[in-house]
C-alpha positions as CSV (number, residue, x, y, z in Angstrom):
1,M,59.6,-1.3,83.6
2,Y,60.4,-2.9,87.1
3,E,64.0,-1.9,87.0
4,I,63.1,1.8,86.2
5,A,60.4,1.6,89.1
6,E,63.1,0.3,91.6
7,R,65.4,2.9,90.8
8,T,63.0,5.5,91.1
9,Q,62.2,4.4,94.7
10,T,65.9,4.4,95.3
11,V,66.9,7.7,94.1
12,S,63.7,9.1,95.6
13,K,65.3,8.6,98.9
14,R,67.9,10.9,98.4
15,K,68.0,14.3,99.8
16,G,65.7,17.0,98.1
17,W,64.0,14.2,96.1
18,R,60.0,13.7,96.3
19,K,58.5,11.1,94.4
20,M,55.4,12.5,92.5
21,E,52.5,10.4,90.9
22,N,54.3,10.0,87.8
23,A,57.6,8.0,89.0
24,S,59.4,10.2,86.2
25,M,58.6,13.3,87.8
26,L,60.7,14.6,90.4
27,E,60.9,17.8,92.5
28,F,63.9,19.6,94.2
29,H,64.2,22.6,96.2
30,A,66.3,25.7,96.4
31,D,70.1,24.3,97.1
32,D,69.3,21.0,96.5
33,I,72.1,19.1,94.6
34,I,70.7,17.1,91.6
35,L,73.9,15.8,90.0
36,K,77.4,16.2,91.6
37,E,80.5,16.7,89.5
38,G,82.4,13.3,89.3
39,G,79.3,11.3,90.3
40,T,78.1,8.4,88.2
41,Y,74.4,8.7,86.9
42,E,72.5,6.7,84.5
43,E,69.8,9.4,83.9
44,M,69.2,12.9,82.5
45,Y,66.6,15.5,83.3
46,K,64.3,17.8,81.6
47,I,63.3,20.7,83.3
48,I,59.3,21.1,83.6
49,S,59.2,24.0,85.9
50,G,61.7,26.2,87.7
51,S,65.5,26.5,87.2
52,V,68.7,24.9,87.9
53,A,72.4,26.3,88.1
54,V,75.0,24.4,86.5
55,Y,78.7,24.6,87.9
56,I,82.1,23.2,87.7
57,R,84.0,22.9,90.9
58,Y,80.8,23.6,93.0
59,G,81.5,24.5,96.5
60,E,85.3,24.8,96.1
61,K,87.4,28.0,95.8
62,E,87.5,27.8,92.0
63,E,83.8,27.6,91.7
64,H,82.7,28.4,88.2
65,L,78.9,29.0,87.2
66,I,78.4,27.6,83.6
67,G,74.8,28.8,83.4
68,I,71.2,28.8,84.7
69,Y,69.0,26.3,82.7
70,S,65.2,26.8,82.9
71,K,62.0,25.4,81.6
72,S,62.4,22.7,78.6
73,K,66.2,22.6,78.8
74,C,67.8,19.2,79.5
75,F,71.1,18.3,81.4
76,G,72.9,15.2,82.2
77,E,73.2,14.0,78.8
78,T,76.4,12.6,78.9
79,N,75.3,10.5,81.8
80,V,73.1,8.7,79.5
81,F,75.1,8.6,76.3
82,S,78.6,7.6,77.9
83,S,78.3,6.3,81.3
84,Q,81.0,8.7,82.2
85,P,81.1,10.5,85.6
86,S,79.2,14.0,85.7
87,I,81.1,16.8,84.3
88,Y,79.4,19.3,86.3
89,T,77.3,19.8,89.5
90,V,73.6,21.0,89.0
91,V,71.8,22.7,92.0
92,A,68.2,23.5,92.3
93,Y,67.7,27.3,91.7
94,G,64.5,27.7,93.7
95,D,61.8,25.0,93.5
96,V,62.4,23.0,90.4
97,C,60.2,20.0,88.7
98,L,62.2,17.6,86.5
99,M,61.4,15.0,84.1
100,R,63.7,12.0,85.0
101,I,64.9,10.1,81.8
102,T,67.1,6.9,82.4
103,K,69.2,5.0,80.0
104,D,66.6,2.3,79.5
105,S,63.7,4.9,78.7
106,L,65.7,7.3,76.4
107,E,64.5,5.6,73.4
108,E,60.8,5.5,74.3
109,F,61.0,9.2,75.7
110,I,62.4,10.3,72.0
111,R,59.9,8.2,70.2
112,R,57.0,9.8,72.1
113,N,58.5,13.3,72.3
114,P,60.6,13.6,69.0
115,R,61.3,17.4,69.4
116,N,63.1,16.7,72.5
117,A,65.7,14.5,70.5
118,I,66.5,17.9,68.8
119,D,66.5,19.8,72.3
120,I,69.0,17.3,73.9
121,M,71.4,17.4,70.7
122,Q,71.2,21.5,70.9
123,N,71.9,21.1,74.6
124,M,74.8,18.9,74.3
125,V,76.3,21.1,71.5
126,H,75.7,24.2,74.0
127,T,77.2,22.2,76.9
128,N,80.4,21.2,74.5
129,M,80.8,25.0,73.3
130,L,80.8,26.1,77.2
131,M,83.3,23.5,78.2
132,Q,85.5,24.4,75.2
133,K,85.4,28.2,76.2
134,N,86.1,26.8,79.9
135,I,89.2,25.0,78.5
136,D,90.3,28.0,76.6
137,L,89.9,30.6,79.7
138,L,92.2,27.8,81.6
139,L,94.6,27.6,78.9
140,D,95.1,31.6,78.9
141,D,95.4,31.7,82.4
142,I,98.2,28.9,82.3
143,Y,99.8,30.7,79.4
144,E,99.6,34.1,81.0
145,K,101.1,32.4,84.2
146,R,104.0,30.8,82.4
147,D,104.6,34.2,80.7
148,I,104.8,35.9,84.1
149,N,107.1,33.2,85.4
150,K,109.2,33.4,82.4
151,R,109.6,37.4,82.9
152,R,110.2,36.8,86.5
153,T,112.9,34.4,85.8
154,E,114.5,36.6,83.2
155,E,114.5,39.7,85.8
156,M,116.2,37.5,88.1
157,K,118.8,36.4,85.8
158,D,119.4,40.3,84.8
159,K,119.6,40.9,88.7
160,I,122.2,38.0,89.2
161,R,124.1,39.2,86.1
162,Q,124.2,42.8,87.6
163,Y,125.1,41.6,91.2
164,R,128.2,39.5,89.5
165,M,129.2,42.6,87.4
166,N,129.0,44.9,90.4
167,G,130.6,42.5,92.7
168,F,133.5,42.0,90.5
169,N,134.0,45.8,89.7
170,L,134.1,46.2,93.7
171,L,136.9,43.7,94.0
172,G,138.7,45.6,91.0
173,V,138.7,42.7,88.9
């Protein structure tokens, strides 16, 4: 319990975090970054009120909105289950109140809130499906660009052949 309280005091100092009466409840304001893609976290969140926007490549030219999550939805599960860097950036979409669930408190959280285990699994499936769709779209773009490049290469080869043939005909060969 001490480790959780200590971690809460540390993270509550981050921009946008306001420690509430219950150490596991946090509040963010519009445009506050809650999780950053590539960052390593040991917590996940359940939305108590408000909404968050979930992005890949947030703030970059190729920024892509994955979705808007609202009350009762969870995010950050991969952080808790895999200790891998975050696969997306989560930004507060207006004022949002979140329940913070750490890796250490997850088992107790699920024991006290069994319905949430199903919500977490459903959200993980939803996130995986969205990621697969994004991968499919990226592959479509790659294949399309490859096909365009292939067509351009063939056009250039045809022009070179025509030039060679016309060039040789001009010389009378």
